[in-house]
N, C-alpha and C positions, 0 to 999 in steps of 0.2 A: 811694836804697835805704832811705829812713827807712819803717818802718812793714812792712817785708818780714820774715816769718818764716824763721829759720834752719832750723826743722824741715822747712817746706815746701821749701827748697832740698835738705835732705838726703834727703826722699821722692821728690824728682824726679831727683836722681842715683841712687837705689837704683835707681826703677823703669826708669830708663834701663839700668841693669847688667843689671837681669833681663830685661829685654825685648830689649838687643842681645844677649844670652848667649844668647836662647832663638832670636832669628833666626840666630845663627850656628851653633847646632845644628841648624836645618832643613836649612841647605847645607853638609854636612859637608867637602865637597870645593872650598871657594871661599875666597878669602883673608880671609873674616869670621871663619873657625874657627881661624885661625894665632894661638897665642899660647901661654904658657908658665904652668904650674901652679908653685906654690910653697907651702911652708907644713910641718906635721909629717907624715912619711912614714907614723908608725904613732903612734895615741894614747897618751899619757902616762897611766898608771893609778895613782891614788893609794889604797893600801888602808888604811883606819884600823880595820879589825878589824869594827866593825859598819855602817860605811858606805864603800864604793866610789866614788871619784868618777873620772870618764875625762875629759881633756881631750884635745881634738884641733882641729885649724884647718887648711883648704887652700883655697887661694884659686885660682881660675883667671880669668886675664887673656886676653882675646881681643880681636881688632881691632873686633869687632862691640860688645863691652861698652864699649870705649873711645868708640866712633861713639855709643852710647846715653848715655854720659856727657854727651857733647858737646851732643847734641841735648835733654836734660834739662837742662842749664844754660842753652840758647838758649830754650826754653820757661819757665823758671821767671823771664828776664828779660824777658820779655812778659805776662806776669801780672801 
């Protein structure tokens, strides 16, 4: 593993999540789109008078995105 870049691994995993989620959304009635979403149900607003900040995070994990992560790691190992 010497000489491999951690950013490349992170990008491969991120690409796997995006592509797996996209494939899951293409087939909405299959097992690939089965999953759960978690995070903030409504955004948190911080009003400082002259500056208003809105924080929010929601993550949806599906079977397709998990398969995408696994495929991304396998591809990274062969690079």
